[in-house]
PALO-393702 format. One line per 2 residues: number of its first residue (from 1); for each residue x, y negated, z of N, C-alpha, C, CB. Coordinates in pm, whole numbers. Glycine has a CB too. Layout:
N
NUM = X Y Z X Y Z X Y Z X Y Z | ... $
% end
This chain:
262
1 = 84 116 0 0 0 0 88 -122 0 -96 0 120 | 75 -208 -96 162 -323 -108 99 -444 -42 193 -352 -252 $
3 = -28 -460 -62 -93 -574 -2 -224 -531 59 -115 -685 -106 | -257 -588 174 -388 -565 228 -484 -662 162 -389 -580 383 $
5 = -611 -621 139 -707 -702 65 -817 -746 159 -765 -625 -55 | -850 -874 157 -958 -925 240 -1092 -875 187 -955 -1079 246 $
7 = -1174 -820 273 -1307 -777 234 -1402 -895 251 -1354 -655 317 | -1470 -933 145 -1560 -1047 149 -1702 -997 128 -1522 -1153 44 $
9 = -1792 -1033 218 -1931 -997 202 -1996 -1099 111 -2003 -988 339 | -2046 -1055 -1 -2101 -1146 -101 -2249 -1167 -77 -2077 -1093 -243 $
11 = -2289 -1292 -78 -2430 -1328 -69 -2446 -1461 -139 -2481 -1334 79 | -2471 -1457 -267 -2466 -1576 -351 -2566 -1681 -307 -2490 -1540 -496 $
13 = -2681 -1636 -260 -2785 -1733 -225 -2769 -1785 -84 -2921 -1671 -241 | -2673 -1728 -7 -2659 -1763 133 -2575 -1888 150 -2599 -1648 210 $
15 = -2621 -1982 230 -2543 -2103 261 -2516 -2100 410 -2620 -2235 219 | -2400 -2051 451 -2369 -2035 592 -2350 -2167 663 -2246 -1951 607 $
17 = -2374 -2170 790 -2348 -2286 873 -2253 -2247 983 -2479 -2345 931 | -2176 -2343 1032 -2074 -2316 1133 -2138 -2260 1259 -1995 -2442 1165 $
19 = -2075 -2162 1318 -2127 -2095 1436 -2041 -2131 1556 -2131 -1944 1415 | -2099 -2113 1673 -2024 -2139 1795 -1921 -2030 1815 -2118 -2149 1917 $
21 = -1815 -2061 1889 -1712 -1962 1916 -1606 -2022 2003 -1652 -1907 1786 | -1525 -1939 2070 -1423 -1989 2161 -1303 -2048 2087 -1376 -1879 2253 $
23 = -1227 -2128 2158 -1103 -2183 2104 -991 -2080 2121 -1066 -2317 2174 | -885 -2096 2041 -770 -2007 2051 -649 -2077 1991 -798 -1872 1980 $
25 = -531 -2026 2022 -407 -2079 1966 -366 -1993 1848 -294 -2084 2074 | -365 -2045 1726 -325 -1963 1610 -180 -1917 1624 -343 -2044 1479 $
27 = -154 -1788 1608 -16 -1739 1614 69 -1799 1502 -13 -1586 1605 | 196 -1819 1530 287 -1873 1429 330 -1763 1332 412 -1936 1495 $
29 = 345 -1803 1207 389 -1711 1102 512 -1771 1035 276 -1685 997 | 628 -1711 1059 752 -1759 997 749 -1725 849 878 -1696 1066 $
31 = 792 -1818 767 786 -1800 622 875 -1686 577 827 -1928 552 | 827 -1614 476 908 -1509 415 1022 -1573 335 821 -1417 323 $
33 = 1137 -1508 332 1252 -1561 260 1275 -1479 133 1379 -1559 349 | 1252 -1542 19 1275 -1475 -108 1415 -1510 -160 1167 -1514 -212 $
35 = 1464 -1429 -255 1596 -1454 -311 1607 -1386 -447 1707 -1404 -216 | 1708 -1425 -520 1741 -1358 -645 1833 -1240 -615 1807 -1457 -746 $
37 = 1800 -1124 -664 1886 -1008 -643 2009 -1019 -732 1809 -876 -673 | 2127 -983 -682 2248 -984 -764 2232 -890 -884 2372 -943 -680 $
39 = 2306 -919 -988 2296 -838 -1110 2327 -691 -1085 2390 -893 -1217 | 2428 -664 -1001 2463 -524 -978 2356 -451 -897 2597 -514 -906 $
41 = 2283 -524 -814 2170 -462 -742 2056 -432 -840 2120 -555 -627 | 2029 -524 -930 1925 -500 -1030 1963 -380 -1117 1904 -626 -1118 $
43 = 2091 -369 -1150 2136 -255 -1230 2116 -124 -1153 2284 -271 -1270 | 2147 -126 -1024 2128 -7 -941 1980 29 -933 2185 -30 -800 $
45 = 1894 -71 -916 1750 -47 -910 1699 11 -1041 1675 -176 -876 | 1754 -36 -1152 1714 15 -1283 1752 162 -1297 1780 -67 -1395 $
47 = 1871 198 -1250 1913 338 -1256 1829 426 -1164 2061 350 -1219 | 1795 372 -1047 1709 447 -954 1572 471 -1017 1694 371 -820 $
49 = 1518 369 -1079 1387 383 -1143 1392 484 -1258 1340 248 -1195 | 1502 486 -1332 1517 583 -1440 1519 726 -1386 1645 554 -1521 $
51 = 1586 745 -1272 1591 877 -1210 1452 919 -1163 1690 878 -1091 | 1375 823 -1111 1238 853 -1069 1153 893 -1189 1175 732 -998 $
53 = 1165 817 -1298 1087 847 -1419 1120 986 -1473 1112 741 -1526 | 1247 1025 -1459 1290 1157 -1507 1264 1267 -1403 1438 1153 -1542 $
55 = 1212 1228 -1286 1191 1321 -1175 1320 1395 -1140 1081 1422 -1211 | 1430 1319 -1148 1563 1371 -1117 1592 1343 -969 1672 1307 -1210 $
57 = 1557 1439 -884 1570 1417 -740 1716 1398 -699 1509 1534 -663 | 1806 1474 -759 1948 1456 -727 1996 1318 -770 2032 1565 -793 $
59 = 1946 1270 -885 1980 1136 -931 1927 1029 -838 1927 1113 -1069 | 1810 1054 -781 1753 961 -683 1841 959 -558 1608 1000 -647 $
61 = 1884 1077 -517 1966 1087 -396 2094 1007 -403 1999 1230 -368 | 2144 983 -524 2266 905 -541 2249 764 -485 2304 898 -690 $
63 = 2126 713 -485 2101 575 -444 2043 565 -303 2007 508 -542 | 2040 676 -229 1988 678 -93 2103 692 6 1886 792 -75 $
65 = 2105 606 107 2206 617 212 2183 747 291 2202 493 308 | 2288 802 352 2272 927 428 2170 914 541 2406 970 486 $
67 = 2165 796 604 2066 768 708 1982 648 663 2134 741 846 | 1853 655 685 1762 550 639 1671 507 754 1678 598 517 $
69 = 1656 377 769 1564 324 870 1422 328 816 1603 179 909 | 1332 386 893 1190 391 858 1120 279 934 1127 532 891 $
71 = 1068 182 861 1002 67 921 852 82 898 1056 -68 861 | 776 94 1004 633 119 991 553 13 1063 598 257 1045 $
73 = 450 -36 996 361 -135 1054 217 -94 1033 386 -274 995 | 126 -166 1095 -16 -143 1076 -82 -274 1038 -81 -83 1205 $
75 = -209 -268 998 -282 -389 966 -307 -475 1090 -414 -354 900 | -301 -414 1208 -322 -485 1333 -192 -557 1370 -367 -388 1446 $
77 = -190 -688 1354 -68 -765 1377 -35 -785 1525 -81 -899 1310 | -122 -737 1614 -89 -743 1756 -4 -623 1797 -216 -748 1841 $
79 = 22 -532 1704 105 -415 1730 240 -436 1662 36 -284 1679 | 347 -425 1738 481 -447 1683 515 -339 1580 586 -450 1795 $
81 = 588 -376 1476 635 -279 1378 739 -188 1442 694 -351 1254 | 737 -63 1402 834 33 1454 951 53 1359 766 167 1480 $
83 = 1068 75 1412 1187 103 1332 1258 224 1392 1283 -21 1326 | 1279 327 1309 1353 444 1357 1449 489 1247 1255 560 1398 $
85 = 1567 529 1290 1670 575 1197 1659 726 1182 1813 535 1247 | 1649 771 1056 1638 914 1029 1751 960 939 1502 946 964 $
87 = 1783 1090 946 1890 1148 866 2010 1183 954 1931 1053 754 | 2113 1240 894 2122 1277 752 2042 1404 721 2268 1298 711 $
89 = 2022 1429 592 1949 1546 546 2046 1642 476 1833 1506 451 | 2003 1764 464 2092 1865 406 2102 1854 254 2043 2004 442 $
91 = 2005 1787 192 2007 1775 46 1922 1657 4 1957 1906 -22 | 1941 1613 -120 1858 1505 -174 1712 1547 -177 1905 1465 -314 $
93 = 1686 1673 -206 1548 1720 -214 1478 1709 -79 1544 1866 -263 | 1546 1749 28 1484 1740 161 1471 1594 204 1567 1818 264 $
95 = 1565 1509 163 1558 1368 199 1440 1301 131 1688 1296 162 | 1424 1323 2 1314 1260 -72 1179 1307 -18 1325 1291 -222 $
97 = 1167 1436 13 1042 1488 68 1013 1425 204 1048 1640 80 | 1116 1410 287 1097 1350 419 1052 1205 407 1227 1359 501 $
99 = 1111 1133 313 1071 993 294 928 984 242 1166 924 196 | 883 1087 170 746 1087 120 642 1093 230 725 1202 28 $
101 = 685 1128 350 595 1130 464 589 995 534 637 1237 563 | 654 894 474 661 760 534 628 653 430 801 735 596 $
103 = 517 672 361 480 578 255 360 492 292 452 653 128 | 308 508 415 193 428 458 63 485 407 208 286 411 $
105 = -47 434 461 -178 479 417 -215 615 472 -183 482 267 | -334 658 435 -384 788 477 -408 875 355 -513 774 560 $
107 = -384 1004 366 -411 1094 257 -442 1232 312 -293 1099 158 | -515 1307 235 -550 1444 271 -474 1540 181 -703 1468 261 $
109 = -425 1646 239 -353 1747 160 -452 1831 81 -267 1836 252 | -428 1849 -48 -512 1940 -126 -497 2082 -72 -475 1934 -276 $
111 = -595 2167 -95 -585 2306 -47 -471 2380 -117 -717 2381 -69 | -404 2465 -40 -296 2550 -92 -186 2470 -161 -352 2653 -187 $
113 = -159 2352 -108 -59 2266 -171 81 2304 -126 -87 2119 -139 | 177 2284 -214 319 2295 -179 356 2162 -113 411 2325 -306 $
115 = 370 2162 20 389 2038 93 514 1964 49 397 2066 241 | 621 2037 18 743 1972 -28 723 1900 -159 855 2072 -42 $
117 = 655 1966 -254 628 1904 -384 534 1786 -369 569 2006 -481 | 436 1799 -279 339 1691 -258 409 1567 -203 227 1736 -161 $
119 = 493 1585 -101 562 1471 -40 664 1411 -136 631 1514 89 | 727 1494 -217 821 1443 -316 749 1353 -416 891 1558 -389 $
121 = 630 1395 -461 552 1313 -553 511 1182 -487 427 1390 -601 | 475 1186 -359 439 1064 -287 556 966 -287 398 1098 -141 $
123 = 677 1019 -265 794 930 -258 830 877 -396 914 1005 -198 | 820 961 -499 849 913 -635 755 799 -671 837 1027 -738 $
125 = 628 816 -639 531 710 -668 561 584 -588 388 759 -638 | 603 603 -463 633 489 -377 752 410 -430 659 536 -233 $
127 = 858 481 -466 977 413 -519 942 339 -648 1091 514 -545 | 869 406 -737 833 344 -864 752 217 -841 753 442 -950 $
129 = 652 225 -753 570 106 -726 653 -5 -663 452 142 -635 | 742 31 -574 825 -69 -505 912 -146 -603 913 -1 -400 $
131 = 956 -79 -710 1047 -141 -806 977 -207 -924 1143 -39 -858 | 845 -191 -934 775 -243 -1054 655 -330 -1023 730 -128 -1138 $
133 = 625 -355 -895 500 -425 -865 510 -577 -878 456 -390 -727 | 624 -629 -914 634 -772 -945 658 -863 -826 513 -814 -1012 $
135 = 674 -809 -707 703 -895 -593 844 -951 -603 686 -817 -461 | 864 -1065 -538 998 -1125 -533 1087 -1046 -439 990 -1273 -488 $
137 = 1216 -1036 -475 1313 -980 -381 1324 -1072 -261 1452 -959 -450 | 1360 -1015 -146 1370 -1100 -29 1426 -1025 91 1236 -1158 5 $
139 = 1396 -1078 208 1449 -1020 332 1336 -974 422 1537 -1122 406 | 1372 -885 513 1281 -834 615 1351 -852 749 1241 -683 589 $
141 = 1292 -926 844 1358 -946 973 1389 -816 1046 1271 -1032 1060 | 1320 -707 1011 1343 -580 1078 1462 -504 1021 1220 -494 1070 $
143 = 1515 -551 907 1627 -482 841 1738 -584 816 1581 -414 707 | 1826 -599 909 1930 -701 902 2030 -672 790 2003 -712 1036 $
145 = 2069 -777 720 2174 -767 620 2137 -694 494 2290 -701 680 | 2008 -678 469 1963 -605 350 1888 -698 256 1874 -486 391 $
147 = 1879 -657 131 1795 -724 31 1686 -625 -5 1878 -770 -96 | 1563 -670 8 1448 -580 -8 1370 -610 -135 1356 -590 113 $
149 = 1290 -514 -176 1206 -532 -295 1084 -618 -264 1162 -396 -350 | 1081 -677 -148 971 -762 -102 1030 -864 -6 857 -677 -33 $
151 = 951 -963 28 988 -1058 132 874 -1065 231 1021 -1200 72 | 905 -1062 358 799 -1063 459 834 -1161 570 777 -922 517 $
153 = 735 -1238 611 752 -1328 723 739 -1254 855 651 -1442 717 | 767 -1322 964 762 -1257 1095 658 -1324 1183 900 -1259 1163 $
155 = 604 -1246 1274 504 -1294 1368 529 -1228 1502 359 -1265 1316 | 495 -1296 1609 509 -1240 1743 380 -1166 1777 540 -1352 1849 $
157 = 385 -1032 1788 262 -958 1819 194 -1005 1948 293 -811 1830 | 273 -1053 2044 214 -1099 2170 124 -1220 2147 323 -1133 2271 $
159 = 164 -1309 2055 81 -1425 2024 -51 -1381 1960 157 -1523 1932 | -42 -1283 1871 -164 -1233 1807 -254 -1167 1911 -129 -1132 1695 $
161 = -193 -1094 2002 -272 -1026 2105 -346 -1127 2192 -182 -938 2193 | -279 -1237 2227 -345 -1338 2310 -460 -1403 2234 -243 -1446 2354 $
163 = -438 -1435 2106 -543 -1498 2026 -660 -1401 2006 -488 -1544 1890 | -629 -1275 1980 -735 -1177 1961 -817 -1159 2088 -676 -1042 1918 $
165 = -748 -1161 2203 -819 -1146 2330 -911 -1266 2355 -718 -1131 2445 | -864 -1386 2319 -947 -1505 2339 -1074 -1499 2255 -867 -1631 2304 $
167 = -1066 -1439 2138 -1180 -1431 2047 -1256 -1300 2058 -1134 -1449 1905 | -1206 -1208 2139 -1266 -1076 2149 -1275 -1011 2012 -1404 -1085 2215 $
169 = -1164 -1014 1941 -1160 -958 1806 -1036 -870 1793 -1161 -1070 1699 | -1015 -817 1674 -902 -727 1650 -785 -801 1586 -945 -610 1561 $
171 = -665 -748 1607 -545 -809 1550 -537 -797 1400 -425 -748 1609 | -624 -716 1337 -620 -707 1192 -712 -809 1125 -659 -568 1148 $
173 = -772 -898 1204 -858 -1003 1150 -783 -1133 1122 -972 -1031 1245 | -649 -1133 1142 -572 -1255 1129 -502 -1262 993 -469 -1265 1241 $
175 = -511 -1380 931 -449 -1402 801 -381 -1538 799 -554 -1392 687 | -280 -1550 715 -220 -1679 687 -267 -1728 551 -66 -1671 692 $
177 = -233 -1851 518 -267 -1907 387 -141 -1967 326 -380 -2014 399 | -137 -1965 193 -21 -2019 122 -37 -2166 89 2 -1941 -5 $
179 = -156 -2219 106 -181 -2361 81 -280 -2412 184 -235 -2384 -64 | -283 -2543 200 -379 -2603 292 -521 -2587 237 -346 -2752 317 $
181 = -612 -2542 321 -750 -2519 280 -843 -2596 375 -784 -2366 280 | -929 -2680 318 -1024 -2754 400 -1142 -2664 434 -1073 -2881 327 $
183 = -1190 -2677 557 -1302 -2596 605 -1424 -2684 627 -1264 -2523 735 | -1541 -2625 605 -1668 -2697 615 -1764 -2623 706 -1729 -2717 475 $
185 = -1865 -2697 755 -1962 -2633 844 -2065 -2551 767 -2032 -2738 927 | -2064 -2563 634 -2152 -2482 549 -2085 -2466 414 -2294 -2549 533 $
187 = -2121 -2361 341 -2057 -2335 213 -2106 -2429 103 -2082 -2193 171 | -2227 -2478 114 -2280 -2570 13 -2311 -2703 79 -2407 -2511 -55 $
189 = -2247 -2809 26 -2271 -2945 76 -2244 -2958 226 -2415 -2986 48 | -2141 -2886 272 -2108 -2890 413 -2020 -3008 449 -2040 -2763 453 $
191 = -2011 -3036 577 -1926 -3142 628 -1792 -3084 671 -1995 -3216 745 | -1681 -3154 647 -1550 -3104 689 -1543 -3084 840 -1439 -3201 645 $
193 = -1488 -2971 882 -1475 -2942 1025 -1332 -2907 1064 -1568 -2829 1064 | -1240 -2905 967 -1102 -2872 999 -1029 -2819 878 -1097 -2771 1111 $
195 = -908 -2769 902 -825 -2713 795 -749 -2593 846 -727 -2819 740 | -712 -2505 753 -612 -2403 783 -490 -2437 699 -665 -2256 752 $
197 = -371 -2418 756 -248 -2462 691 -145 -2350 694 -192 -2589 759 | -49 -2352 603 58 -2251 604 137 -2256 734 152 -2271 485 $
199 = 193 -2141 771 277 -2133 890 205 -2087 1015 336 -2265 917 | 74 -2062 1004 -4 -2014 1118 -95 -1900 1071 -87 -2128 1181 $
201 = -136 -1818 1167 -233 -1713 1139 -368 -1751 1198 -186 -1576 1195 | -473 -1733 1120 -608 -1768 1164 -696 -1644 1162 -668 -1879 1074 $
203 = -787 -1638 1258 -879 -1525 1264 -995 -1548 1168 -931 -1504 1408 | -1028 -1445 1093 -1145 -1450 1005 -1265 -1396 1081 -1121 -1370 875 $
205 = -1382 -1446 1044 -1506 -1402 1108 -1586 -1320 1007 -1590 -1523 1161 | -1574 -1187 1017 -1643 -1102 922 -1790 -1080 958 -1572 -968 913 $
207 = -1833 -1134 1072 -1975 -1126 1106 -2056 -1234 1034 -1994 -1139 1257 | -1987 -1337 985 -2056 -1444 911 -2063 -1405 763 -1981 -1581 929 $
209 = -2181 -1402 708 -2196 -1369 567 -2140 -1483 482 -2345 -1342 531 | -2070 -1446 376 -2007 -1545 290 -2030 -1512 144 -1858 -1556 320 $
211 = -2034 -1615 62 -2044 -1596 -82 -1906 -1561 -139 -2100 -1723 -150 | -1904 -1514 -261 -1779 -1479 -327 -1686 -1601 -328 -1805 -1429 -471 $
213 = -1557 -1576 -298 -1452 -1678 -293 -1461 -1769 -171 -1458 -1762 -417 | -1545 -1735 -76 -1551 -1810 50 -1512 -1715 164 -1694 -1871 73 $
215 = -1444 -1770 264 -1408 -1694 384 -1443 -1777 506 -1257 -1657 384 | -1495 -1711 608 -1525 -1777 735 -1405 -1762 828 -1655 -1718 800 $
217 = -1354 -1875 876 -1240 -1876 968 -1285 -1924 1105 -1126 -1965 914 | -1233 -1859 1210 -1251 -1912 1344 -1166 -2039 1356 -1212 -1807 1454 $
219 = -1228 -2148 1396 -1155 -2274 1415 -1077 -2269 1545 -1253 -2395 1415 | -952 -2315 1545 -874 -2315 1669 -942 -2391 1782 -738 -2374 1643 $
221 = -1019 -2494 1748 -1087 -2574 1850 -1221 -2514 1892 -1109 -2714 1800 | -1259 -2404 1829 -1387 -2340 1860 -1483 -2352 1743 -1449 -2401 1985 $
223 = -1566 -2254 1726 -1659 -2253 1615 -1601 -2187 1491 -1702 -2393 1582 | -1674 -2198 1382 -1637 -2134 1256 -1647 -2234 1143 -1725 -2011 1228 $
225 = -1550 -2229 1051 -1554 -2312 932 -1540 -2225 808 -1443 -2419 935 | -1597 -2271 699 -1596 -2196 573 -1498 -2260 474 -1738 -2189 512 $
227 = -1411 -2178 417 -1313 -2227 321 -1321 -2150 192 -1173 -2219 378 | -1298 -2219 81 -1300 -2156 -50 -1158 -2112 -85 -1358 -2252 -160 $
229 = -1134 -1982 -82 -1000 -1929 -105 -1009 -1803 -190 -929 -1899 30 | -907 -1783 -273 -896 -1660 -351 -798 -1564 -287 -854 -1691 -494 $
231 = -793 -1442 -337 -705 -1341 -279 -559 -1381 -280 -721 -1212 -353 | -515 -1453 -383 -375 -1493 -393 -339 -1606 -297 -344 -1536 -534 $
233 = -440 -1665 -233 -413 -1775 -139 -374 -1724 0 -536 -1864 -128 | -399 -1597 26 -372 -1544 159 -225 -1503 173 -462 -1424 188 $
235 = -175 -1517 293 -36 -1481 325 -40 -1390 447 53 -1609 350 | 2 -1266 428 0 -1171 539 139 -1109 555 -106 -1060 515 $
237 = 185 -1095 678 317 -1037 702 314 -884 700 373 -1085 835 | 270 -829 588 270 -683 569 382 -648 472 131 -633 515 $
239 = 450 -539 498 566 -502 417 550 -361 362 695 -511 499 | 590 -345 236 594 -214 175 699 -216 65 455 -172 119 $
241 = 800 -131 76 903 -127 -26 1034 -73 26 923 -265 -83 | 1139 -101 -48 1273 -50 -20 1367 -165 14 1326 30 -139 $
243 = 1464 -138 99 1568 -235 130 1704 -175 97 1562 -278 280 | 1785 -253 27 1918 -209 -16 2026 -286 59 1935 -229 -169 $
245 = 2138 -218 81 2255 -285 137 2377 -236 59 2271 -257 291 | 2469 -328 34 2591 -290 -39 2684 -215 56 2662 -416 -97 $
247 = 2730 -100 11 2818 -16 91 2964 -63 79 2805 133 47 | 3051 -21 169 3192 -63 162 3256 -36 26 3272 8 269 $
249 = 3208 66 -43 3262 99 -175 3212 5 -284 3226 242 -212 | 3116 -82 -248 3055 -171 -347 2927 -116 -405 3152 -197 -458 $
251 = 2897 10 -375 2778 79 -423 2656 32 -344 2795 233 -411 | 2547 -2 -414 2422 -39 -346 2344 87 -313 2336 -135 -435 $
253 = 2287 92 -194 2210 209 -152 2086 164 -75 2296 304 -67 | 1981 243 -87 1860 220 -5 1893 256 139 1736 304 -58 $
255 = 1877 159 229 1908 186 369 1783 176 457 2014 88 419 | 1669 136 397 1545 128 475 1426 142 381 1537 -5 554 $
257 = 1319 198 436 1191 209 364 1083 156 456 1161 357 320 | 1007 58 409 904 -5 491 766 24 433 927 -156 500 $
259 = 670 46 521 533 69 475 436 15 580 507 220 448 | 313 -5 539 208 -53 627 88 41 615 168 -200 593 $
261 = 45 94 726 -70 184 727 -185 121 804 -32 319 787 | -289 199 819 -406 150 892 -376 137 1040 -526 242 871 $
% end
């Protein structure tokens, strides 16, 4: 899963009005740091992708470090991301299969499945998506000194937990925005009641019915405001992809795999 998607309840004829609600302190969201990948890293990624396309597991293993950090997160931002170092493995085949068990999301095993082949396919798909989904290269605060196939900002889970507790809501209801969005007390001909701005996380109110392209946000001062935002306007600190680090030999290798599950 590369990006979490906001679920919007559509009701075209509905004109929502601002509702009462408690005040809260929006958690801070540190900006993601993007960068240009060096040419030799791009070349390494191209070779890795070619090995995946050829289903050449040994060729894939050439680009995997002997030990890899598994970085796992959930949609609930009040829960800290986990990092654990795994490996070494006895072979590239066992390593790729093991990594296939750390791709995020939920799945059911088909009946009478070869678990090794199933997990290997999961990892091949994960690597391919990580290298082709069009995200900017960047950094992950959980993987020091690496360049990742994604860029992710950081948030303090304790701040999210406090805000969620104040609103009696879940930590997966918090989103950031990439641009300033004005909020109104109603979706049609409403009066301005506030704004949401980049650099903070705001709680969404999924109990308020909204029309397409509108989202109900809990106002930090209390109550609810409606903002017109598209899916690309949201900023969430969810990570999914690979992180590379240059080895002493100059060879680039995958040293971490990050995913976000439910």
